[in-house]
LUMVEX-934280 format. One record per residue (C-alpha): residue in three letters; x, y, z. Coordinates in pm, whole numbers, padded with zeros to 5 digits, always signed. Example, Ala and Ser with C-alpha at 12.3 -4.5 7.8 and 13.67 -1.06 7.14 Angstrom:
! LUMVEX-934280
ALA+01230-00450+00780;SER+01367-00106+00714;
//
This chain:
! LUMVEX-934280
MET+06354+13412+08845;LYS+06254+13089+08958;LYS+06371+12943+08604;LEU+06698+13138+08660;LEU+06779+12978+08984;SER+06634+12636+08897;ILE+06931+12677+08590;MET+07208+12769+08831;VAL+07124+12479+09077;LEU+07117+12219+08793;SER+07428+12358+08649;ILE+07642+12326+08963;LEU+07509+11977+08993;LEU+07633+11864+08680;LEU+07950+12029+08750;ALA+07974+11843+09095;ALA+07920+11528+08892;CYS+08163+11566+08621;SER+08422+11646+08900;GLY+08333+11347+09081;GLY+08531+11101+08893;ASN+08707+10724+08961;ASN+09056+10879+08986;THR+09195+11004+09364;THR+09532+11081+09496;SER+09701+10984+09839;GLY+09894+11207+10021;ASN+10191+10965+09948;GLY+10144+11071+09530;GLU+10007+10707+09472;SER+09710+10740+09200;ALA+09376+10498+09303;SER+09185+10399+09032;GLU+08872+10165+08988;LYS+09079+09891+08976;GLY+09380+09999+09208;THR+09678+10207+09264;ASN+09914+10334+09028;ILE+10283+10303+09106;VAL+10604+10433+09032;PHE+10887+10175+09047;GLY+11245+10329+09075;THR+11523+10146+08942;GLY+11829+10245+08800;GLY+12070+10339+08513;THR+11950+10132+08206;SER+12226+09964+08127;GLY+12277+09811+08473;THR+12068+09531+08661;TYR+11783+09738+08881;TYR+11622+09856+08524;PRO+11565+09523+08400;ILE+11435+09348+08733;GLY+11183+09679+08742;GLY+11094+09596+08400;ALA+11029+09209+08494;LEU+10808+09272+08795;LYS+10608+09527+08624;SER+10349+09249+08427;VAL+10399+09043+08795;PHE+10254+09330+08993;GLU+10037+09422+08713;GLU+09881+09102+08789;SER+09674+09224+09152;ASP+09358+09357+09115;LEU+09492+09632+09396;ILE+09728+09745+09120;SER+09618+09948+08835;ASN+09960+10007+08636;VAL+10305+10029+08726;THR+10561+10283+08553;VAL+10906+10163+08569;GLU+11178+10474+08599;SER+11552+10505+08511;THR+11714+10695+08835;GLY+12018+10775+08958;ALA+11971+10435+09205;SER+11963+10399+09547;VAL+12007+10729+09683;ALA+11789+10905+09440;ASN+11533+10616+09478;ILE+11504+10669+09840;GLN+11440+11076+09818;ASN+11177+10953+09520;ILE+11030+10765+09814;GLN+11030+11052+10066;ASP+10884+11288+09815;GLY+10586+11057+09714;LEU+10748+11045+09340;ASN+10834+10654+09374;GLN+10629+10411+09548;VAL+10850+10080+09504;ALA+11204+10059+09439;ILE+11504+09882+09474;VAL+11814+10005+09664;MET+12096+09859+09835;SER+12149+09823+10206;ASP+12383+10025+10278;VAL+12250+10343+10140;ALA+11906+10202+10343;TYR+12119+10208+10648;ASP+12222+10549+10613;ALA+11864+10660+10513;ILE+11682+10496+10845;ASN+11999+10639+11083;GLY+11992+10990+10907;THR+12380+10928+10821;GLY+12613+10948+10496;LYS+12384+11160+10246;PHE+12059+11178+10452;GLU+12242+11326+10765;ASN+12010+11590+10724;GLY+11698+11384+10851;LYS+11621+10999+10876;VAL+11382+10871+10641;ASP+11082+10609+10708;LEU+11123+10310+10463;HIS+11004+09991+10460;ALA+11123+09654+10318;ILE+10940+09348+10092;ALA+11214+09132+10089;GLY+11598+09097+10029;MET+11747+09028+09700;TYR+12095+08933+09540;PRO+12394+09064+09681;ASN+12567+09348+09530;VAL+12939+09273+09485;VAL+13184+09539+09525;GLN+13410+09514+09212;ILE+13714+09715+09173;VAL+13856+09701+08776;THR+14181+09819+08642;THR+14375+09778+08360;LYS+14659+09552+08358;SER+14877+09837+08254;SER+14795+10079+08491;GLY+15027+09870+08756;VAL+14766+09883+09029;GLN+14729+09570+09240;THR+14600+09704+09592;ILE+14342+09958+09691;ALA+14661+10149+09807;ASP+14810+10138+09446;LEU+14493+10329+09347;LYS+14639+10683+09508;GLY+14738+10884+09258;LYS+14545+10727+08984;ARG+14227+10833+08766;VAL+13950+10628+08872;GLY+13559+10595+08802;VAL+13341+10600+09117;GLY+12995+10562+09000;LYS+12718+10841+08931;VAL+12671+11085+09219;GLY+12428+10978+09451;SER+12423+10631+09326;GLY+12500+10307+09542;VAL+12845+10274+09367;GLU+12957+10603+09502;GLN+12843+10525+09836;SER+13052+10175+09817;ALA+13364+10354+09678;SER+13361+10657+09954;LYS+13315+10372+10225;VAL+13616+10173+10104;PHE+13829+10484+10042;GLU+13742+10538+10417;ALA+13852+10204+10525;ALA+14196+10213+10328;GLY+14254+10540+10478;LEU+14210+10751+10115;THR+13997+11053+09982;TYR+13903+11180+09678;ASP+14176+11400+09693;ASP+14428+11164+09689;MET+14343+11027+09353;GLU+14471+11232+09060;GLN+14124+11243+08898;VAL+13760+11130+09017;THR+13523+11069+08764;HIS+13121+11006+08856;THR+13055+10787+08550;GLY+12790+10497+08543;TYR+12892+10164+08392;ALA+12849+10214+08064;ASP+13074+10553+08059;SER+13335+10372+08312;VAL+13389+10114+08059;GLN+13421+10368+07744;GLU+13679+10600+07947;MET+13898+10294+07998;LYS+13873+10168+07659;ASN+13958+10575+07569;GLY+14283+10517+07853;ASN+14104+10803+08025;LEU+14054+10588+08365;ASP+14279+10339+08530;ALA+14016+10189+08707;ALA+13666+10179+08823;PHE+13394+10071+09073;PHE+13145+09837+08972;THR+12877+09761+09250;SER+12654+09497+09076;GLY+12510+09131+09074;VAL+12793+08885+08916;PRO+12849+08889+08640;ASN+12814+09269+08512;SER+12791+09282+08146;ASN+12947+09568+08131;ILE+13256+09428+08253;THR+13267+09119+08023;ASP+13260+09376+07731;LEU+13549+09542+07871;GLN+13732+09191+07882;GLN+13667+09115+07546;SER+13860+09477+07446;MET+14159+09504+07690;ASP+14371+09289+07977;ILE+14179+09396+08268;GLN+14221+09262+08669;PHE+14027+09291+08962;VAL+14166+09436+09311;ASN+14085+09267+09601;ILE+13909+09420+09916;ASP+14017+09210+10205;GLY+14247+09221+10504;ASP+14217+09534+10721;ILE+14010+09696+10479;ALA+13735+09414+10456;SER+13763+09370+10839;SER+13699+09736+10887;LEU+13382+09713+10648;LEU+13240+09457+10805;THR+13301+09646+11151;LYS+13189+09938+11109;TYR+12875+09852+10870;PRO+12656+09578+10939;PHE+12532+09538+10579;TYR+12875+09441+10500;GLN+12929+09033+10414;THR+13280+08887+10264;HIS+13216+08762+09899;GLU+13434+08559+09695;ILE+13440+08584+09307;PRO+13552+08221+09213;ILE+13792+08115+08988;GLY+13741+07925+08655;ASP+13372+07984+08637;ASP+13246+08071+08276;ALA+12951+08280+08414;LYS+13135+08466+08637;TYR+13424+08606+08392;ASN+13616+08293+08408;LEU+13862+08446+08608;GLU+14246+08258+08638;HIS+14247+08387+08984;ALA+13994+08410+09268;VAL+13893+08794+09371;GLN+13819+08820+09752;THR+13594+09101+09801;VAL+13234+09237+10008;ALA+12912+09256+09911;ILE+12599+09426+09983;LYS+12198+09289+09977;ASN+11974+09463+09748;MET+11623+09501+09861;LEU+11289+09578+09710;ILE+11173+09864+09920;VAL+10832+10068+09931;SER+10660+10344+10041;PRO+10498+10330+10412;GLY+10195+10490+10263;LEU+10110+10148+10056;SER+09806+10002+10176;GLU+09880+09645+10389;ASP+09684+09478+10142;ALA+09865+09580+09816;VAL+10201+09506+09970;TYR+10114+09170+10093;GLU+10006+09087+09765;MET+10289+09257+09615;THR+10516+08991+09839;ASN+10349+08698+09756;MET+10343+08772+09401;PHE+10747+08853+09405;TYR+10762+08542+09605;ASP+10561+08299+09382;TYR+10770+08479+09080;LEU+11108+08368+09191;GLY+10965+07971+09206;SER+10858+08015+08868;ASP+11022+07930+08512;ALA+10938+08279+08425;VAL+11231+08441+08598;SER+11388+08613+08275;VAL+11675+08855+08509;GLY+11987+08623+08624;ALA+12047+08820+08934;LEU+11684+08721+09048;LYS+11818+08353+09054;GLN+12125+08430+09262;PHE+11956+08454+09615;ASP+11752+08216+09821;ARG+11362+08321+09820;GLU+11267+08127+10188;THR+11551+08360+10296;MET+11457+08691+10130;GLN+11305+08814+10472;GLU+11658+08771+10679;ASP+11918+09018+10754;LEU+11744+09337+10664;VAL+11870+09671+10756;VAL+11511+09820+10728;PRO+11163+09711+10883;LEU+10976+09508+10658;HIS+10636+09672+10555;PRO+10300+09543+10735;GLY+10196+09375+10442;ALA+10507+09176+10408;GLU+10542+09094+10757;LYS+10199+08938+10738;PHE+10282+08731+10428;TYR+10611+08611+10576;GLY+10403+08552+10897;GLU+10173+08304+10735;LYS+10394+08143+10506;
//
């Protein structure tokens, strides 16, 4: 009997030792290993700008001893990224300020409840670009009435921009002949096929999908200016005026400047990430932006010295500590 009891005790001890491995998971979904935290980085569609930024920052953040691995995930972009952070599926993400503003205020797509978000930094502006075919006859936003319009994927920042522009112009989806929830690549293909008259692109400039469309057909941009722009700037603190200049080879080489509005992109994190980890991530992001290693053009389109300014969500304590020391 004593021998049997000894064997049972030894078995229990061995089982406990085997189950006490090095990996644990926090309540926010991130997994901690011997080296550090495993992070899922929410981006956007693979044809947009968010995804390559995630790929570039993966190797930057993985240099930290506090971060074990960064998994870059293609998502439905801003709204989906915030929902994923809320659900603990993403710990880092890129989002547009307008969607983040709705999330922390419990409005728009987040009217069922506010979301606790923290920022690392502001980034390049996403410019609201309405592109039409010259044959469509669309010259103004009012001319979109009765047309076939691509407004971005459901839940994306593009769709959020489109709905706000329509609202400011006194239009709704019902005023269109057809509204399609197509991403950048699909919108371009549908315009090439003659199935769309116009499409919204809310991104950095240039957008490679628009550049591709330029090679195939005559297009033009619709201005967002006058009363519509004023309405947007008055109602929503995240909008700013923006001009796509004339004759710039790197920005569509336009014959006429385009007056529109833009929304700052932000790098956000889960509030559950540690202060030390976010401090290091902010430091590494800042240093990377000042290096020759930056490979994504959009990351060259803003001043790293002001990336903590004019944010619509609070900084994470780790980021706040970094900017305070800098």
